[in-house]
C-alpha positions in Angstrom: 131.6 86.0 105.9 133.6 87.5 103.1 135.9 90.3 104.0 135.1 93.4 102.0 137.0 96.0 100.1 139.2 93.9 97.9 139.6 93.0 94.3 139.2 89.5 92.9 139.9 88.3 89.4 136.8 86.9 87.8 136.2 84.8 84.8 136.1 86.0 81.2 138.4 89.0 81.8 136.7 90.6 84.8 137.6 92.3 88.0 135.1 92.0 90.8 135.3 94.5 93.7 133.8 93.3 97.0 132.5 95.8 99.6 130.0 96.0 102.4 126.9 98.3 102.5 127.3 101.7 104.0 131.0 101.4 104.0 133.9 103.2 102.4 134.8 102.1 98.9 138.4 102.7 99.5 140.5 100.5 97.1 138.5 101.2 93.9 141.3 103.4 92.7 143.6 100.4 92.4 141.9 99.4 89.1 139.7 102.3 88.0 139.5 106.1 88.2 136.9 106.8 90.9 136.1 110.2 89.5 134.6 108.5 86.4 131.9 106.7 88.4 128.3 107.7 88.2 126.9 108.3 91.7 123.3 108.0 92.9 121.0 110.8 93.8 118.1 110.4 96.3 116.4 107.0 95.6 118.3 106.0 92.4 119.8 102.5 92.3 122.5 103.2 89.7 125.8 101.4 90.8 123.9 99.9 93.7 123.4 103.4 95.2 127.0 104.4 95.8 127.4 108.0 96.8 130.1 110.6 97.1 130.6 112.4 100.5 133.3 114.9 100.9 135.1 113.6 97.9 135.1 110.0 99.1 132.9 107.1 97.7 130.6 105.1 100.0 128.3 102.2 99.4 124.6 102.8 100.0 121.8 100.7 101.5 121.6 98.3 98.5 123.4 95.0 98.2 123.7 93.0 95.0 125.8 92.9 91.9 126.2 95.1 88.9 128.5 96.4 86.2 130.0 99.7 87.2 128.7 102.7 85.2 130.5 105.8 84.4 129.3 109.4 84.2 128.9 108.9 80.5 126.4 106.2 81.1 128.7 103.5 79.6 130.3 100.6 81.4 133.5 101.4 83.3 136.6 99.5 82.1 139.6 98.8 84.4 143.1 100.1 83.8 144.0 96.9 82.0 140.8 96.9 79.8 138.7 94.5 81.8 135.0 94.5 82.7 134.4 95.8 86.3 131.8 94.3 88.5 130.7 95.6 91.9 129.5 93.2 94.6 128.0 94.7 97.8 127.3 92.4 100.8 125.5 93.1 104.1 127.8 94.7 106.8 126.3 92.4 109.4 127.2 88.7 109.9 124.3 87.3 107.9 123.6 86.7 104.2 120.6 88.0 102.3 119.5 84.4 101.7 119.4 83.8 105.5 117.3 86.9 105.9 115.0 85.9 103.1 114.7 82.4 104.6 113.6 84.1 107.9 110.7 85.6 106.0 109.7 82.3 104.3 107.1 81.4 106.9 105.7 84.9 107.4 102.0 85.1 106.6 102.6 88.4 104.8 105.4 87.2 102.6 103.4 87.9 99.4 102.7 91.4 100.5 106.3 92.0 101.1 107.2 91.3 97.4 104.4 93.5 96.0 104.7 97.2 95.5 103.6 99.4 98.3 100.4 101.3 97.6 99.7 105.0 98.2 95.9 105.0 98.1 94.1 104.6 101.4 91.8 101.7 100.4 94.3 99.8 98.4 95.7 97.0 100.5 97.9 95.4 97.9 99.0 95.8 94.3 100.3 93.3 91.7 103.8 93.8 90.3 103.3 95.3 86.8 107.0 95.5 86.2 110.0 93.8 87.8 111.2 97.2 88.7 108.0 98.0 90.7 109.1 95.7 93.5 110.5 97.7 96.4 112.6 94.9 97.8 114.4 93.6 94.7 115.4 95.5 91.6 116.5 93.6 88.5 118.4 95.3 85.7 116.7 93.0 83.3 117.5 95.1 80.2 121.2 94.5 80.7 123.1 91.4 79.6 123.6 88.8 82.3 127.0 88.7 84.1 129.0 85.4 84.1 130.2 84.8 87.7 131.7 81.6 89.1 131.0 81.8 92.9 128.2 82.1 95.4 126.9 85.3 93.8 125.2 83.2 91.1 123.5 81.0 93.7 122.3 84.0 95.7 120.9 85.6 92.6 119.1 82.5 91.5 117.4 82.0 94.9 116.2 85.6 94.8 115.0 85.3 91.2 113.2 82.0 91.9 111.5 83.6 95.0 110.3 86.6 93.1 109.1 84.5 90.2 106.9 82.1 92.2 105.4 85.1 94.1 104.5 86.8 90.8 103.3 83.5 89.3 100.8 83.0 92.1 99.4 86.5 91.5 99.1 85.8 87.8 97.4 82.4 88.5 94.6 84.2 90.4 93.6 85.8 87.0 92.4 84.1 83.8 95.2 82.2 82.1 96.1 83.2 78.6 94.6 81.1 75.9 94.1 81.2 72.1 92.6 79.2 69.3 94.8 76.4 68.2 94.6 74.0 65.3 93.8 70.4 66.4 93.7 67.2 64.3 91.8 64.2 65.5 90.4 60.9 64.1 86.7 61.2 65.2 84.3 58.3 65.5 80.9 58.8 63.9 81.0 62.5 63.5 82.8 65.3 61.6 84.2 68.5 63.1 85.8 71.4 61.2 87.3 70.3 57.9 88.0 66.7 56.8 91.7 66.1 56.0 91.1 63.8 53.1 94.7 62.5 52.6 94.9 61.6 56.3 91.4 60.1 56.3 92.2 57.8 53.3 95.5 56.7 55.0 94.0 56.2 58.5 90.5 55.1 57.8 89.5 54.3 54.1 92.4 52.0 53.4 91.7 50.2 56.7 88.0 49.8 56.2 87.2 52.1 59.0 84.4 54.1 57.4 82.9 54.8 60.9 85.8 57.3 61.5 86.6 60.7 60.0 89.9 62.4 60.3 89.3 66.1 60.9 91.1 69.4 61.5 89.4 72.0 63.6 90.1 75.0 65.9 89.6 74.9 69.6 90.4 77.3 72.5 93.3 76.1 74.6 95.3 77.3 77.5 98.0 74.7 76.7 100.1 77.2 74.8 103.7 78.3 74.7 103.4 81.2 77.2 101.9 78.9 79.9 104.3 76.1 79.1 107.2 78.6 79.7 105.6 79.4 83.1 105.3 75.8 84.0 108.8 74.9 83.0 110.2 77.9 85.0 108.0 76.8 88.0 109.5 73.3 87.9 113.0 74.7 87.9 112.3 77.2 90.6 110.6 74.6 92.8 113.5 72.1 92.6 116.0 74.9 93.2 114.3 76.4 96.3 113.7 72.9 97.7 117.4 72.2 97.4 118.3 75.2 99.5 115.4 75.8 101.8 113.9 72.3 102.1 110.5 71.2 100.8 109.0 70.3 104.2 110.5 72.8 106.6 107.8 74.5 108.7 104.0 74.0 108.7 103.5 77.5 107.3 106.0 77.5 104.5 104.5 80.1 102.1 107.0 79.3 99.4 105.5 75.8 99.3 102.0 77.1 99.4 102.6 79.4 96.5 104.2 76.7 94.5 101.3 74.3 95.2 98.7 76.9 94.2 100.5 77.7 90.9 101.1 74.0 90.1 97.4 73.3 90.5 96.4 76.3 88.3 98.8 75.0 85.5 98.0 71.3 85.9 96.3 71.1 82.5 99.3 72.7 80.8 101.9 70.4 79.2 105.4 70.3 80.7 107.9 70.6 77.9 111.5 71.6 77.4 111.8 75.2 76.5 114.5 76.4 74.1 115.9 79.9 73.5 114.0 80.0 70.2 110.8 79.3 72.0 111.4 82.3 74.3 111.6 84.6 71.3 108.2 83.5 70.0 106.3 84.6 73.2 103.7 87.4 72.8 102.3 89.3 75.8 100.1 92.0 74.4 96.5 93.1 74.5 94.4 91.9 77.4 97.1 89.6 78.6 99.7 92.3 79.1 99.9 91.4 82.8 101.8 88.3 81.6 104.8 90.4 80.6 106.6 90.9 84.0 106.0 87.2 84.9 107.3 86.0 81.6 110.4 88.2 82.2 110.9 86.6 85.6 110.4 83.1 84.0 113.0 83.8 81.4 115.5 84.8 84.2 114.7 81.5 86.1 115.2 79.5 82.9 118.5 81.2 82.1 120.0 81.1 85.6 119.0 77.6 86.7 119.8 74.3 84.9 118.5 70.8 85.6 121.0 68.0 86.1 120.8 64.4 85.1 120.3 63.2 88.7 117.1 65.3 88.9 118.7 68.1 90.9 119.3 71.7 89.9 122.3 74.0 89.7 123.1 77.5 88.7 124.3 78.4 85.2 126.5 81.2 86.6 124.8 83.8 84.4 123.4 86.5 86.7 121.0 89.2 85.8 122.4 92.3 87.7 120.3 93.0 90.7 120.0 95.2 93.8 118.3 94.5 97.1 117.1 97.2 99.4 118.4 96.5 102.9 116.0 99.2 104.2 113.0 97.2 103.1 114.5 93.8 103.9 115.4 94.8 107.5 111.9 96.2 108.0 110.4 92.9 106.9 112.9 91.0 109.0 111.9 92.9 112.1 108.2 92.3 111.4 108.9 88.6 111.1 111.0 88.7 114.3 108.2 90.3 116.4 105.8 87.6 115.2 108.2 84.9 116.1 108.6 86.5 119.5 104.9 86.1 120.2 103.2 89.2 118.6 100.0 88.1 116.9 99.5 88.8 113.2 96.9 91.4 112.1 94.5 88.7 111.0 94.7 86.5 114.1 91.4 85.7 115.8 93.0 85.7 119.3 92.9 88.6 121.7 96.1 90.2 122.7 99.0 92.1 121.3 99.2 92.1 117.5 101.0 93.8 114.6 99.1 95.9 112.1 99.0 94.8 108.5 102.0 95.6 106.3 101.6 98.8 104.3 98.8 99.9 106.6 97.8 103.5 105.9 96.1 106.4 107.7 94.8 109.5 106.0 96.4 112.7 107.2 93.2 114.8 106.9 89.6 114.0 107.7 88.4 116.3 104.9 91.1 115.4 102.4 89.0 116.3 99.3 89.1 120.0 100.0 91.0 121.9 97.4 93.0 123.9 99.9 94.2 120.6 101.5 96.1 119.5 98.4 99.5 120.3 99.8 99.5 118.0 102.8 96.7 115.6 102.1 97.8 112.0 101.6 98.5 109.1 103.9 101.1 108.0 106.5 102.5 104.5 106.4 104.4 103.6 109.6 106.7 100.6 109.3 105.4 98.8 112.4 102.3 99.5 114.4 101.7 97.2 117.5 98.5 97.4 119.4 96.5 95.7 122.2 93.2 94.5 120.8 91.7 94.6 124.3 92.8 98.1 125.5 93.2 99.6 122.0 96.6 101.1 123.0 99.1 101.7 120.2 102.9 101.9 119.9 104.5 102.8 116.6 108.0 102.1 115.4 109.9 103.3 112.4 112.6 100.9 111.2 115.9 102.4 110.2 118.8 100.5 108.5 121.2 103.1 109.9 123.9 103.6 112.5 122.0 104.8 115.5 125.1 106.8 116.7 125.2 108.9 113.5 122.5 111.6 113.8 123.7 113.7 110.9 120.6 113.1 108.8 118.1 112.5 111.6 115.9 115.5 111.2 113.4 113.9 108.7 113.3 110.8 110.9 112.6 112.9 114.0 109.7 114.7 112.4 108.3 111.4 111.0 108.1 109.6 114.2 106.6 112.5 116.1 103.9 112.8 113.4 103.1 109.1 113.8 102.7 109.5 117.5 100.4 112.4 117.1 98.2 110.8 114.5 97.9 107.4 116.1 97.5 108.7 119.7 100.5 106.8 121.0 102.0 107.2 124.4 105.2 105.5 123.1 106.9 105.8 119.7 110.4 104.8 118.7 113.0 103.8 116.1 114.4 100.3 115.6 118.0 100.1 114.3 120.2 97.1 113.6 122.6 96.3 116.5 126.2 97.4 116.0 127.7 94.0 117.1 125.1 92.0 115.2 124.2 89.6 118.0 122.5 91.3 121.0 119.1 92.9 121.2 119.2 96.2 123.1 116.6 98.7 124.3 117.3 102.1 125.9 115.5 103.8 128.8 112.6 105.6 127.4 112.9 109.4 127.1 109.9 111.8 127.6 109.1 114.0 124.5 109.2 117.7 125.3 105.6 118.7 124.4 103.0 121.2 125.5 100.4 118.5 125.5 98.7 117.5 128.8 99.5 113.9 128.1 103.0 112.4 128.3 104.6 110.8 125.3 107.9 108.9 125.2 110.6 108.1 122.7 111.9 104.5 122.7 114.9 103.2 120.9 115.6 99.5 120.1 118.4 97.7 118.4 117.5 94.3 116.9 120.2 91.8 115.9 120.4 90.6 112.3 121.3 87.1 113.4 120.0 83.7 112.1 120.1 82.5 115.7 117.1 84.5 116.8 117.0 85.3 120.5 113.7 86.7 121.9 115.3 88.5 124.9 116.2 92.2 124.9 118.8 93.8 127.2 118.5 97.3 128.7 121.5 99.3 127.6 122.4 101.0 130.9 121.9 98.2 133.5 122.1 94.9 131.5 118.5 94.0 132.7 117.0 91.4 130.4 113.4 90.9 129.5 111.4 89.0 126.9 110.7 91.0 123.8 106.9 90.3 124.1 107.0 91.5 127.7 108.8 94.6 126.8 106.2 95.4 124.1 103.4 94.7 126.6 105.0 97.2 129.0 104.9 99.9 126.4 101.2 99.2 125.6 100.3 99.2 129.3 101.4 102.8 129.9 98.7 105.0 131.4 97.6 108.0 129.3 
């Protein structure tokens, strides 16, 4: 793991500053004036979400790489006139790629990469823009950054992963096609217009009067736009196989998405795509849904190169990007619970299962009343676990925060209490990352102070962000260990 908060000289007259998420950015002042930096407000992702607290700069909940922007909106330049790059890494002993790899076999992987929906009956949405995705954000309108280290590899894995997810979604819809001019030497029939000079050369001079050389229009999906998609798919597949393996796991959803897209594009020619070809692409009219996928395809083609031995490598040109650790940790915990034995929402078995990602519940029964406009809407808990036999529920909200810092806890407090009320849960709770990064911990449950006749309890868990997943959880006060699935069963077995 790279130590953070230090400067490293990059290529092409750059300074790269490394830091960890949610940590102090002390050290920036060595090369730049920190007062010039543009800070984020609320959900903004400018400068990877860095914020100013009591005059000091801190990283936010985003990891990734970007050029630092100043309050003027222009790129910040170092004291010696160089380009300044910010690289934020997770504060826990795990890489984003390892966390992404943990999600690879999850049956909801595609849903994780799609935008969350707000309407009650919408279960999923397609990505209409690269910036719609809540997990990854690409600054695709900026020039790529040339970086010569693992940053480029990480970026290319993320880009390829997002691309194949978007491509599968596109392949479910009609592929783009257009009328193309075709020339063919037909036997015993004419079609379109006769190309006389070609007919004389190919047929008349050879005594083949049974053939006619014709030019005609036909509808084809074997066009430039689809060839770009296929070329990018080929690169993405080789690259992801190189780092994740092509046969790992029986439920590898990367592989399934690639296979689905490859089959849909099987009739499209595989050709080498040049930069001039990319400038000729048109994605307007009824095929406007091609635009975000073509953007992602261009990123794959620019970031990944094919080698003579059939392998792939990165070009070191990185499109600036940000990854929400809030969303990634939430997805990671969902995948962890499923690996621990919790059934998926679509399982046919009876037992303890997890509700569908992005599951929504309407706040009001009569939500269409005009006087209900202010609070009507839906709630979307991060994790709902229920017993299909007893219909008991437990709801958790996932927080990528330090559980010991309660400074901004008021909204979280109200949120989890509302979930418990609406879903009729005896047990509610928050899930945080562990502080040491290795041990899963739960705290003794605490009764909620309520005037209700029923008893409700608050539960707090800390789940390790660790590639060596352990499905045991330890009680904080007495070191008692229990299987994660058994712990969840105990919460669902509570008497009303």
